[in-house]
C-alpha positions in Angstrom: -11.0 0.7 35.5 -8.3 3.3 35.1 -8.2 4.9 31.7 -5.3 3.4 29.6 -3.3 4.8 26.6 -1.1 2.5 24.6 0.6 2.4 21.2 -0.2 -0.6 18.9 2.7 -1.1 16.3 4.1 -4.0 14.4 6.3 -5.0 11.5 9.2 -2.6 12.1 11.4 -4.6 9.7 14.6 -3.0 11.0 17.5 -3.4 8.7 15.2 -4.2 5.8 16.9 -4.4 2.3 14.7 -2.2 0.3 13.3 -3.2 -3.1 12.8 -1.1 -6.3 15.9 1.1 -5.6 17.8 0.4 -8.9 19.0 3.7 -10.3 18.6 5.7 -7.0 21.6 7.7 -6.0 23.6 7.2 -2.9 21.9 9.7 -0.7 18.4 8.3 -1.4 19.7 4.7 -0.8 21.2 5.7 2.5 17.9 7.5 3.4 16.0 4.3 2.7 18.4 2.2 4.6 18.0 4.3 7.8 14.2 4.9 7.3 13.0 2.0 9.4 15.2 3.2 12.3 13.9 6.7 11.8 10.4 5.4 12.0 11.2 3.6 15.2 12.5 7.0 16.6 9.2 8.6 15.6 7.4 6.0 17.4 9.4 6.5 20.5 8.9 10.2 20.3 5.1 9.7 20.0 5.1 7.4 23.1 7.0 9.9 25.1 4.8 12.9 24.0 1.6 11.0 24.8 2.9 9.5 28.0 1.5 6.2 27.1 1.2 3.4 29.6 2.7 0.8 27.3 3.8 0.0 23.7 2.9 -3.2 21.9 5.0 -4.5 19.0 3.1 -7.3 17.3 6.0 -9.1 15.6 8.7 -8.7 12.9 11.0 -6.3 14.7 13.7 -7.3 12.4 13.4 -8.2 8.7 15.6 -11.3 9.0 16.3 -14.0 11.5 20.1 -13.3 11.1 20.1 -9.8 12.4 23.5 -8.6 13.7 24.5 -8.1 17.3 25.1 -4.4 16.4 21.5 -4.0 15.2 20.2 -5.8 18.4 22.2 -3.4 20.6 21.0 -0.5 18.7 17.4 -1.6 19.2 17.9 -2.2 22.9 19.4 1.2 23.3 16.4 2.8 21.8 14.0 0.8 23.9 15.9 2.2 26.9 14.4 5.6 26.1 11.0 4.1 26.8 12.0 2.1 29.9 13.7 5.2 31.4 10.3 6.9 31.1 8.7 3.9 32.9 6.8 2.9 29.7 6.3 -0.8 29.4 6.9 -2.7 26.2 5.1 -5.9 25.1 6.8 -7.9 22.3 6.0 -11.0 20.2 8.4 -12.3 17.6 6.9 -12.9 14.1 7.8 -15.0 11.0 10.7 -12.8 10.0 12.4 -12.9 13.4 11.2 -16.1 15.2 12.3 -16.5 18.8 15.2 -19.0 18.9 17.6 -20.3 21.5 20.4 -18.4 19.8 21.1 -15.5 22.3 22.4 -13.3 19.4 19.0 -13.5 17.7 16.5 -12.9 20.4 15.8 -10.4 23.2 15.8 -12.7 26.2 18.6 -10.7 27.8 16.3 -7.6 28.0 13.2 -9.6 28.9 14.4 -9.6 32.5 13.9 -5.8 32.6 10.9 -4.9 34.6 9.4 -2.8 31.8 10.2 -5.2 28.9 7.9 -8.2 28.4 8.7 -10.8 25.7 6.1 -13.5 25.0 7.7 -17.0 24.8 7.4 -19.3 21.8 6.6 -22.5 23.6 3.2 -21.5 24.9 0.6 -18.8 25.0 0.7 -16.9 28.2 -0.9 -13.8 29.8 0.9 -10.9 31.4 -0.8 -8.4 33.7 -0.3 -4.7 33.4 -0.7 -2.7 36.6 -1.4 1.0 37.1 -1.3 2.7 40.4 -1.1 -0.7 42.1 -4.3 -2.1 40.2 -4.4 -4.5 37.4 -5.8 -2.6 34.5 -5.0 -4.8 31.5 -4.1 -8.4 30.7 -2.2 -9.2 27.5 -2.2 -12.6 25.8 0.3 -13.7 23.1 2.9 -16.2 21.9 6.0 -15.7 19.8 6.8 -17.6 16.6 9.3 -20.3 17.1 9.9 -20.9 13.3 9.3 -18.9 10.1 6.1 -20.7 9.1 3.6 -21.2 11.9 0.3 -23.0 10.9 -1.1 -23.3 14.4 -4.2 -21.3 15.2 -2.6 -19.0 17.8 -5.8 -16.8 18.0 -7.6 -19.8 19.5 -4.9 -20.4 22.0 -5.3 -16.8 23.2 -9.0 -17.2 23.5 -8.7 -20.6 25.3 -6.1 -19.1 27.7 -8.5 -16.2 28.6 -11.4 -18.6 29.1 -9.3 -20.8 31.3 -8.4 -17.9 33.5 -12.0 -16.9 33.7 -13.1 -20.4 34.9 -10.5 -20.2 37.7 -12.1 -17.0 39.2 -14.5 -18.0 42.0 -18.1 -17.4 41.1 -18.8 -15.3 44.2 -15.9 -12.9 43.3 -16.8 -9.9 41.1 -15.0 -9.7 37.9 -12.4 -7.1 37.7 -12.7 -4.5 35.1 -9.5 -5.1 33.2 -8.8 -4.6 29.5 -8.1 -7.9 27.7 -5.6 -7.6 24.8 -4.5 -10.4 22.5 -1.3 -9.8 20.4 -1.2 -11.9 17.2 1.0 -12.1 14.3 -1.1 -13.8 11.5 -3.6 -13.5 8.8 -7.2 -14.3 8.1 -8.1 -17.6 6.7 -7.9 -21.3 7.5 -6.2 -22.7 4.4 -2.8 -23.4 6.1 -1.3 -24.6 2.8 -1.8 -21.2 1.1 -1.6 -19.1 4.4 1.0 -20.5 6.7 1.0 -17.6 9.2 -1.1 -18.3 12.3 -4.4 -18.3 10.4 -7.6 -17.1 12.1 -11.2 -16.3 11.1 -12.6 -12.8 11.7 -15.8 -14.3 13.1 -13.9 -16.2 15.8 -12.1 -13.1 16.9 -15.5 -11.2 17.0 -17.1 -13.8 19.2 -14.2 -13.9 21.7 -14.1 -12.2 25.1 -11.0 -10.3 24.1 -11.4 -6.5 24.1 -8.7 -5.6 21.6 -6.9 -7.7 19.0 -3.5 -6.1 18.3 -2.6 -7.7 15.0 0.6 -7.7 13.0 1.8 -9.3 9.7 -0.4 -7.4 7.2 1.5 -4.2 6.2 -1.5 -2.1 5.2 -3.1 -0.3 8.3 -6.5 -1.8 8.5 -9.3 -1.8 11.1 -11.1 -5.1 10.7 -13.7 -4.3 13.4 -14.2 -0.8 14.6 -16.4 -1.7 17.6 -16.1 -4.1 20.5 -14.1 -6.3 20.2 -11.7 -4.0 18.3 -9.6 -5.9 15.7 -6.8 -3.9 14.2 -3.8 -4.3 11.9 -1.5 -1.4 12.7 0.5 -2.0 9.4 4.2 -1.5 9.2 5.9 1.6 10.4 7.8 2.3 7.1 6.9 1.3 3.6 9.6 -1.0 2.1 9.0 -0.7 -1.7 6.8 1.0 -4.3 4.0 -1.4 -3.7 3.6 -0.3 -0.1 2.1 3.1 -0.9 0.6 5.8 1.5 1.0 6.5 5.1 2.6 3.9 7.4 2.7 4.1 11.2 0.8 2.9 14.3 -2.4 3.3 16.3 -2.6 5.4 19.4 -5.3 3.7 21.5 -7.2 5.4 24.3 -9.4 3.3 26.5 -11.9 4.7 28.9 -13.2 1.2 29.5 -13.6 -2.0 27.6 -16.4 -0.5 25.4 -15.0 3.0 24.9 -12.0 2.8 22.8 -10.6 5.6 20.7 -8.3 4.8 17.7 -6.0 7.3 16.2 -3.6 6.5 13.4 -0.2 8.3 13.5 2.1 8.3 10.6 5.7 7.3 11.5 7.2 6.8 8.0 10.4 8.7 7.1 10.1 8.0 3.5 6.6 7.7 1.9 6.0 5.8 -1.3 3.2 6.9 -3.4 1.5 6.3 -6.7 -0.5 9.3 -8.1 -2.7 9.9 -11.1 -2.4 13.3 -12.7 -4.5 14.8 -15.5 -2.5 16.3 -18.3 -4.9 18.9 -19.6 -4.8 22.2 -21.5 -4.2 25.3 -19.3 -6.8 27.6 -20.7 -5.0 30.7 -19.4 -1.9 29.9 -21.5 -3.5 28.2 -24.5 -5.7 29.4 -27.3 -8.5 26.9 -27.7 -9.5 27.7 -31.3 -9.3 24.9 -33.9 -6.3 26.4 -35.8 -4.2 26.3 -32.7 -5.4 22.7 -31.9 -4.1 21.7 -35.4 -0.7 23.3 -34.7 -0.4 21.4 -31.5 -0.7 18.1 -33.5 1.0 18.9 -36.7 3.9 20.8 -35.3 4.8 18.3 -32.6 8.3 17.9 -34.1 9.0 21.6 -33.9 11.4 22.1 -31.0 10.0 25.5 -29.9 6.4 24.0 -29.8 7.7 20.9 -27.9 9.6 22.8 -25.3 6.6 25.0 -24.7 4.3 22.0 -24.4 6.7 20.2 -22.0 7.0 23.3 -19.9 3.2 23.6 -19.6 3.0 19.9 -18.7 5.5 20.2 -15.9 3.8 23.2 -14.4 0.5 21.4 -14.6 1.8 18.3 -12.8 3.6 20.5 -10.2 0.3 22.2 -9.3 -1.4 18.8 -8.9 1.4 17.4 -6.8 1.3 20.3 -4.5 -2.3 19.6 -3.8 -1.9 15.8 -3.4 1.1 15.5 -1.3 0.7 15.6 2.5 3.4 15.9 5.1 5.8 18.0 3.1 8.5 17.5 5.8 8.8 13.9 4.8 10.6 12.5 1.9 8.4 11.2 -1.0 9.1 8.6 -3.6 6.5 8.8 -6.3 5.3 6.7 -9.3 3.2 9.0 -11.7 0.5 7.9 -14.0 -0.5 10.5 -16.6 -4.1 10.3 -17.7 -6.6 12.3 -19.6 -7.2 13.5 -23.2 -4.6 16.1 -24.0 -3.4 18.1 -27.0 0.1 17.2 -25.7 -0.4 13.5 -26.4 2.2 13.4 -29.1 4.7 15.5 -27.3 4.6 13.1 -24.4 5.5 10.2 -26.6 8.7 11.8 -27.9 12.0 10.0 -26.7 13.4 11.2 -23.5 10.5 13.5 -22.6 9.2 11.4 -19.6 12.8 11.1 -18.2 13.1 14.9 -18.5 9.9 15.5 -16.8 10.8 13.3 -13.9 14.1 15.1 -13.5 12.3 18.5 -13.5 9.8 17.4 -10.9 12.3 15.8 -8.5 13.4 17.9 -5.6 15.4 17.5 -2.4 12.6 15.6 -0.7 10.7 14.4 -3.7 11.7 11.8 -6.2 9.8 10.7 -9.2 11.0 7.1 -9.9 8.7 6.4 -12.9 6.1 8.0 -15.1 3.6 6.0 -17.1 2.0 7.8 -19.9 -1.8 6.7 -20.2 -2.9 9.9 -22.0 -5.0 9.9 -25.1 -5.3 12.4 -27.9 -8.3 14.7 -28.2 -10.5 12.6 -30.5 -14.2 12.0 -30.9 -14.4 8.3 -30.4 -18.0 8.3 -31.8 -16.8 9.7 -35.1 -13.7 7.5 -35.2 -15.9 4.4 -34.7 -17.9 5.3 -37.9 -14.8 5.5 -40.1 -14.0 2.7 -42.5 -10.6 2.0 -40.9 -8.9 -0.6 -38.8 -9.3 1.8 -35.9 -12.9 2.3 -36.6 -13.6 -1.4 -36.8 -11.8 -1.9 -33.5 -13.8 0.7 -31.8 -17.1 -0.6 -33.3 -16.3 -4.1 -32.0 -15.6 -2.7 -28.5 -19.0 -0.9 -28.5 -20.8 -4.0 -29.8 -19.3 -6.0 -26.9 -20.6 -3.4 -24.5 -24.2 -3.7 -25.8 -24.5 -7.3 -27.0 -24.2 -10.0 -24.4 -24.3 -12.8 -26.9 -21.2 -11.4 -28.6 -19.5 -11.2 -25.3 -20.2 -14.8 -24.6 -18.8 -15.9 -28.0 -15.7 -13.8 -27.4 -15.2 -15.1 -23.9 -15.2 -18.7 -25.2 -12.6 -17.8 -27.8 -10.4 -15.8 -25.4 -10.5 -18.6 -22.9 -8.9 -20.9 -25.5 -6.6 -18.1 -26.9 -5.1 -17.4 -23.4 -3.8 -21.0 -23.4 -1.6 -20.6 -26.4 2.1 -20.0 -25.6 2.4 -17.3 -28.4 -0.4 -15.3 -26.9 0.9 -15.7 -23.4 4.1 -14.1 -24.7 2.2 -11.1 -26.1 0.3 -10.5 -22.9 3.6 -10.3 -20.9 4.7 -7.3 -23.1 2.3 -4.9 -24.8 -0.9 -6.2 -23.2 0.3 -7.4 -19.9 -2.4 -5.7 -17.9 -5.0 -7.5 -19.9 -3.5 -10.9 -19.3 -5.0 -14.2 -18.3 -4.8 -13.6 -14.5 -7.0 -10.5 -14.9 -9.3 -12.2 -17.4 -10.0 -15.0 -14.9 -11.1 -12.5 -12.4 -13.8 -11.1 -14.5 -17.1 -12.4 -13.1 -19.5 -9.4 -12.8 -20.8 -7.2 -15.5 -19.0 -4.1 -13.9 -15.8 -6.1 -14.1 -16.4 -6.8 -17.8 -17.1 -3.1 -18.5 -13.9 -2.0 -16.7 -11.9 -4.6 -18.7 -13.4 -3.3 -22.0 -12.5 0.3 -21.0 -8.9 -0.8 -20.5 -8.9 -2.7 -23.9 -10.3 0.3 -25.7 -7.7 2.7 -24.2 -4.8 0.3 -24.8 -6.0 -0.5 -28.4 -6.6 3.2 -29.2 -3.1 4.1 -27.9 -1.4 1.2 -29.9 -3.2 1.9 -33.1 -2.7 5.6 -33.1 1.0 4.9 -32.4 1.2 2.7 -35.5 -0.3 5.5 -37.6 2.0 8.1 -36.0 5.1 6.0 -37.0 3.8 5.8 -40.6 3.1 9.5 -40.8 1.1 11.9 -38.6 -2.4 11.0 -40.0 -3.5 10.0 -36.5 -2.8 13.6 -35.4 -4.8 15.0 -38.3 -7.7 12.6 -37.5 -7.6 13.9 -34.0 -7.9 17.5 -35.2 -10.8 16.6 -37.5 -12.7 14.8 -34.8 -12.1 17.6 -32.2 -13.6 20.1 -34.6 -16.8 18.1 -34.6 -17.0 17.7 -30.8 -19.8 19.5 -29.0 -18.9 21.9 -26.3 
């Protein structure tokens, strides 16, 4: 067969209403509004640059069924750049933009173009792709006809391919053509919980299809990196702070059915990220002797000290961001989690400090939308555990739970009952939300229990030290005493 190069994309979600944008200024909101269209432009530029044979869009071109005529015309005009370059386009409709009889809400009118191929919603069909007069690929697929489709469309593609295979005379040699199935759906057969064309991975692996071009799941994922190749391209643009990291498409180069090269290309115009940064002492700027450590804790209300501490923290975070942010030409929206044991623990807890740091870090192409402070003071937990205090008793209990399985079993029984109480459910929605019942029910393995205990210890230490802080700065003094006893 002739070598083939194509782009596998999905979930463009054009005209998507973005979430988590409260508080953003007008320029960032406008940037987000246009970002899905910019990602489409980036896809087109990649297709033209690589001179691909065709582009696959595996569903959800638009975010809603009721997309406007203006948006439809805008999309068609962009597709014209591909068709003018004689690049074919293969499209299925997904659950967000099901194919209907309403002419304003489908692309039937461009389906007659010789380079645009739209799979119908009434049956699974195959479309042959030719190169230099020879059939080099055959694509199978079916568009959604309504928002929730519970049919096993993967099996329909497999059955269609097998039916065609049976129709070929036995004495005729099989043509070396690439078989591609385009499917918008998700793994699993529980149609009540998963109403989107459910399939099993094993069924896809056992099929005679060479490449499964999947859509619907927004995270780029290769389910099988060998024949048959089973790939989610992910969406081309993250739509909220939960869709973090690169978003784009796969450039697929096929020498034959067995030799397939997958290359992910980022297309996103705005990248959502969640980063962890360590807030630590900069030894070049800070004297590490105990007297200076005590000043850091006991003088946290001193404005000069606080300003200096915040300046060091900002520089520290800037250095880490510069190392962790890729593609500086893109716009980035970032959620920061501050971690680590730090002498600046108390300074970070002062009112307005996190908001000020976010403003200092935000640039023309970088926006910090939230900062979560998970830092801890510099304390020797072993020594704190031995003290005859509420904090010492709490830390001792955590250690006993780590080392005594019987105590854990007793606590688990009590917590199972406790989580059912309305009062406790209210508490877990506020201060201890991340330790709530849903997470508790997920704990099955010993490593899960250990991780849960670590979270409990950090949260409890933070809350108890905060109580001590608000009733005097004895927590800070304890921190200094314990740090003096630490081994280097």
